[in-house]
Backbone as a ProteinNet text record, in pm:
[ID]
protein_1_A
[PRIMARY]
MAHLPESTTRRQRGFTLVELLVVISILGILSAVVVFAVGGVGDKGQANACKTDAQTVRTAIEAYRANNSATATPTMAQLVSGNQLQQASTLWTIGYTGTTPTLTAVAGAGCTGTA
[TERTIARY]
5535.6	5615.9	5744.5	5776	5893.3	6017	6123.7	6250.8	6326.8	6390.8	6470.9	6605.8	6663.1	6796	6898.9	7008	7113.4	7170.2	7190	7247.6	7154.4	7023	6927.5	6926.6	6927.5	6926	7056.2	7169.4	7297.5	7297.2	7240.3	7237	7150.2	7051.7	6959.1	7008.2	7110.9	7157.6	7233.9	7294.9	7367.7	7517.1	7592.6	7737.8	7801.8	7916.6	7991.2	8074.8	8123.2	8206.2	8334.4	8391.8	8514.8	8488.1	8378	8344.6	8327.4	8259.1	8241.2	8375	8462.7	8593.9	8677.7	8670.3	8744.5	8695	8563.7	8506.8	8543	8533.3	8567.1	8715.3	8800.5	8944.9	8974.2	8910.6	8930.7	8884.6	8769.6	8720.8	8814.8	8870.8	8966.4	9091.9	9143.2	9262.8	9234.4	9121.8	9085.6	9069.8	9006.5	8988.8	9123.6	9216	9349.1	9423	9412.5	9477.4	9420.3	9289.1	9225.2	9266.5	9271	9308	9449.4	9543.2	9680.6	9695	9615.3	9623.2	9569.4	9469.2	9404.3	9463	9542.8	9593.3	9669.4	9749.6	9833.2	9767.7	9641.8	9576.4	9565.9	9533	9519.9	9650.7	9759.4	9891	9928.7	9899.9	9931.4	9847.8	9723.2	9636.6	9686.3	9730.2	9782	9910.9	9997.3	10122.8	10094.2	9997.8	9961.6	9899.8	9819.5	9761.3	9870.6	9971.7	10083.5	10158.7	10188.1	10260.7	10180.2	10052	9966.9	9954.1	9935.2	9921.9	10051.2	10165	10293.9	10311.6	10276.9	10288.7	10193.4	10075.1	9979.4	10033.5	10093.8	10150	10267.5	10352.8	10464.8	10414.5	10311.6	10254.1	10193.7	10129.8	10072.2	10181.5	10294.2	10406.6	10458	10470.3	10516.1	10417.4	10287.6	10186.2	10192.1	10211.3	10222.2	10342.9	10453.9	10575.3	10559.6	10482.6	10459.6	10378.4	10288	10203.4	10270.3	10366.7	10434.1	10583.2	10665.7	10810.1	10852.9	10947.7	10995.4	11064.7	11105.3	11171.3	11084.1	10954.6	10863.4	10859.5	10838.4	10829.6	10692.1	10588.7	10453.8	10429.4	10340.8	10295.4	10173.6	10130.1	10012.6	9890.3	9878.8	9765.2	9767.3	9885.3	9895.1	9857.2	9890.7	9852.4	9700.6	9636.5	9490.6	9425.2	9472	9411.3	9439.4	9549.8	9582.6	9518.8	9433.5	9360.4	9451.2	9571	9653.8	9614.6	9560.5	9509	9365.6	9282.4	9145	9140.5	9226.3	9234.7	9377.2	9412.4	9547.7	9569.3	9689.5	9723.6	9726.7	9666.9	9672.7	9782.5	9852.9	9957.4	10098.4	10115.1	10248.2	10251.9	10368.6	10395.4	10508	10507.1	10607.2	10718.6	10841.6	10958.2	11048.2	11142	11229.1	11374.3	11457.2	11601.5	11640.2	11660	11674.4	11540	11534	11406.3	11356.9	11427.2	11386.6	11286	11165.7	11064.9	11096.1	11068.9	11081	10950.6	10890.8	10767.1	10801.4	10750.6	10774	10641	10641.3	10518.1	10467.9	10336	10272.1	10267.6	10302.7	10302.6	10162	10155.4	10028.4	9941.4	9989.1	9908.7	9920.9	10017.7	10033.7	10143.1	10198.5	10309.6	10438.9	10549	10675	10779.3	10869.6	10984.5	10953.8	11035.2	11020.6	10998.7	10939.6	10914	10965.7
-2285	-2205.9	-2281.5	-2290.9	-2365.6	-2278.3	-2338.6	-2266.5	-2281.9	-2170.8	-2174.1	-2238.7	-2304.8	-2362	-2251.1	-2284.3	-2188.7	-2115.7	-2182.2	-2119.1	-2011.6	-2029.8	-1930.6	-1808	-1826.4	-1711.7	-1633.5	-1699.2	-1629.3	-1541.9	-1587.7	-1508.6	-1384.1	-1388.3	-1276.6	-1171.4	-1198.3	-1103.3	-986.2	-997.5	-887.9	-911.9	-801.2	-810	-812.4	-876.2	-874.2	-747.4	-717.7	-598.9	-609.1	-724.3	-744.5	-716.8	-765.9	-741.7	-593.3	-523.9	-379.2	-305.9	-343.7	-279.2	-303.4	-421.3	-451.3	-364.4	-353.5	-271.5	-124.8	-72.5	68	93.4	-2.5	12.4	16.9	-69.6	-71.4	59.6	109.9	237.8	352.5	349.5	452.2	450.9	331.8	319.1	368.1	330	374.9	526.3	586.7	732.3	803.6	749.6	810.5	805.4	695.5	682.4	784.8	802.2	897.5	1040.1	1075.7	1212.2	1244.8	1153	1178.8	1180.9	1101.7	1098.2	1225.9	1286.5	1404.7	1532.7	1523.1	1640.1	1740.5	1698.7	1790.2	1847.2	1816.4	1861.5	2013.8	2076.7	2223.1	2294.6	2239.8	2299.6	2295.4	2184.4	2172.3	2270.4	2288.8	2382.4	2525.2	2564.3	2699.5	2719.5	2619.5	2630.6	2645.5	2570.6	2581.4	2717	2770.3	2903.4	3008.9	2997.8	3092.8	3087.7	2966.1	2951.2	3006.2	2975.3	3021.1	3172.1	3231.2	3376.7	3446.2	3391.7	3450.7	3445.3	3333.3	3321.1	3417.3	3436.8	3530.4	3673	3711.7	3847.3	3863.4	3761	3769	3784.7	3708.7	3717.6	3855.4	3911.8	4045.7	4150.5	4134.8	4228.8	4218.4	4096	4078.7	4140.7	4124.2	4183.3	4335.4	4390.4	4536	4587	4515.5	4557.1	4543.7	4448.4	4433.1	4550.6	4604.3	4716.6	4851.9	4857.2	4983	4965.9	5027.8	5013.6	4874.4	4816.5	4682.4	4679.2	4795.2	4801	4868	4881.2	4945.4	4867.5	4938.5	4876.4	4907.6	4834.7	4866.5	4825.7	4898.7	4863.1	4771.6	4716.7	4630.9	4709.9	4836.4	4920.2	4946.7	4966.7	4989.5	4864	4746.9	4622.5	4603.8	4645.5	4634.7	4738.2	4862.3	4967.4	4947.4	4879.9	4851.5	4723.2	4660.9	4537.9	4416.2	4417.1	4297.4	4201.5	4257.1	4178.1	4220.6	4124.9	4159.5	4228.4	4185.1	4247.8	4234.9	4321.3	4319.3	4192.5	4138.9	4019.7	4052	3964.3	3980.3	3893.1	3818.5	3728.6	3781.5	3867	3912.5	4063.9	4122.7	4262.6	4261.8	4363.1	4371.4	4465.5	4419.3	4503.2	4486.7	4574.3	4567.7	4580	4501.3	4516.6	4562.3	4691.9	4749.7	4738.7	4663.2	4641	4497.4	4418.4	4279.5	4274	4222.9	4217.5	4108.8	4140.1	4045	4046.3	3930.8	3921.1	3879.3	3954.3	3926.6	3891.7	3785.8	3740.6	3844.3	3865.6	3954.3	3880.3	3949.4	3887.4	3837.9	3716.2	3658	3603.7	3608.2	3561.6	3412.5	3348.5	3204.5	3165.9	3262.4	3235.4	3269.7	3212.1	3240.3	3284.5	3370.5	3409.5	3497.9	3481.1	3558	3462.2	3515.9	3432.4	3502
-2037	-2125.6	-2156.5	-2281.5	-2324.6	-2314.1	-2273.1	-2264.8	-2395.8	-2439.2	-2560.9	-2532.1	-2632	-2610	-2583.5	-2519.1	-2482.6	-2604.4	-2717.8	-2836.2	-2890.5	-2881.8	-2930	-2839.8	-2710.7	-2620.1	-2630	-2652.2	-2665.2	-2789.6	-2901.8	-3024.3	-3008	-2927.6	-2913.2	-2815.1	-2738.8	-2639.2	-2699.5	-2813.9	-2875.4	-2876.6	-2892	-2903	-2764.7	-2756.6	-2631.3	-2626.1	-2507.7	-2489.6	-2572.3	-2581.2	-2658.7	-2806.6	-2858.8	-3000.1	-3028.1	-2937.7	-2955.4	-2950.1	-2858.8	-2849.6	-2974.8	-3031	-3153.3	-3268.1	-3283.2	-3390.6	-3372.3	-3250.9	-3224.7	-3250.9	-3214.5	-3240.5	-3390	-3465.9	-3611	-3672.7	-3629.9	-3682.8	-3646.5	-3526.6	-3485.8	-3570.5	-3598.1	-3682.2	-3823.7	-3878.9	-4014.5	-4020.8	-3920.3	-3922.7	-3910.1	-3831.7	-3820.1	-3953.3	-4024.2	-4154.7	-4252.2	-4251.7	-4343.5	-4309.9	-4182.1	-4142.4	-4188	-4170.4	-4212.5	-4364.2	-4433.4	-4579.4	-4641.4	-4580.7	-4636.8	-4578.6	-4474.3	-4403.1	-4487.3	-4584.4	-4661.6	-4785.8	-4810	-4932.4	-4937	-4826.2	-4822.1	-4850	-4798.9	-4821.7	-4969	-5034	-5176.1	-5257.8	-5219.8	-5291.1	-5279.7	-5160.7	-5140.4	-5218.7	-5220.4	-5295.8	-5445.1	-5496.2	-5637.6	-5668.5	-5576.7	-5596.4	-5603.2	-5519.6	-5520.3	-5653	-5700	-5825.8	-5943.6	-5946.4	-6056.1	-6056	-5938	-5929.9	-5971.9	-5931.8	-5970.9	-6122.4	-6181.7	-6327.6	-6398.7	-6344.2	-6404	-6400.9	-6288.4	-6277.6	-6374.4	-6385	-6480.7	-6624	-6659.5	-6794	-6817.6	-6715.3	-6728.1	-6750.1	-6681.4	-6701.1	-6844.7	-6895	-7033.8	-7132.7	-7107.2	-7195.9	-7190	-7070.5	-7055	-7132.7	-7120.5	-7190.9	-7342.5	-7388.4	-7532.9	-7587	-7505	-7547.9	-7526	-7437.8	-7403.8	-7432.3	-7357.2	-7371.7	-7325.4	-7396.3	-7362.1	-7226.7	-7176.7	-7046.1	-6941.1	-6966.8	-6871.8	-6740.7	-6631.5	-6499.6	-6439.5	-6481.4	-6435.4	-6290.1	-6225.7	-6091.5	-6105.2	-5994.7	-5996.4	-6043.5	-5999.5	-6039.9	-6190.2	-6247.4	-6392	-6469.7	-6417.9	-6484.4	-6485	-6376	-6368.2	-6458.7	-6452.2	-6533.8	-6682.6	-6715.7	-6855.3	-6905.6	-6824	-6857.6	-6878.7	-6820.8	-6824.8	-6711.1	-6603.7	-6491.1	-6463.4	-6422	-6385.6	-6250.5	-6159.3	-6027.4	-5975.7	-5883.2	-5827.9	-5746.5	-5754.1	-5677.6	-5529.3	-5450.2	-5304.9	-5245	-5330.4	-5282.6	-5306	-5407	-5447.3	-5465	-5440.3	-5475.3	-5578.3	-5664.7	-5770.3	-5726.6	-5741.7	-5721.5	-5843.2	-5859.8	-5977.6	-5936.8	-6001.6	-5995.5	-6135	-6150.2	-6284	-6353.5	-6460.3	-6528.9	-6512.1	-6430.1	-6406.8	-6292.4	-6320.1	-6213.7	-6110.8	-5985.2	-5875.5	-5798.7	-5781	-5704.7	-5563.1	-5466.1	-5325	-5260.2	-5180.1	-5115.8	-5016.4	-5018.4	-4921.5	-4788.2	-4679.4	-4547.3	-4512.8	-4465.5	-4422.6	-4534.7	-4657.7	-4771.3	-4794.6	-4730.4	-4747.3	-4844	-4916.2	-5007.4	-4935.7	-4981.8	-4917.8	-5018.2	-4973.5	-5053.7	-5172	-5275.1	-5396.7	-5512.6	-5617.7	-5736	-5859
[MASK]
+++++++++++++++++++++++++++++++++++++++++++++++++++++++++++++++++++++++++++++++++++++++++++++++++++++++++++++++++++

């Protein structure tokens, strides 16, 4: 039986422990970079949903006032029943200072403050 040269047997043995550790380290670093890069995407989406919903409610109030009294103070239920909104907002509640509408974030909805 013929013996293979040393260089041939070394190639067939596989990867060394150092090579495997280097590859695993590189993959770990890359995965950490991806996790941090994608981490804030959900927060931005929620913030955009809050802004869009607030603007929709404001537009519905303006539409309600155009159809009724210019100083009307509609509730969320009146906006839905008057077909200015398809459904009541789950992110904001309507309050009024005189006839000026103020939207206040619903607790636990993910929005903050007033709009």
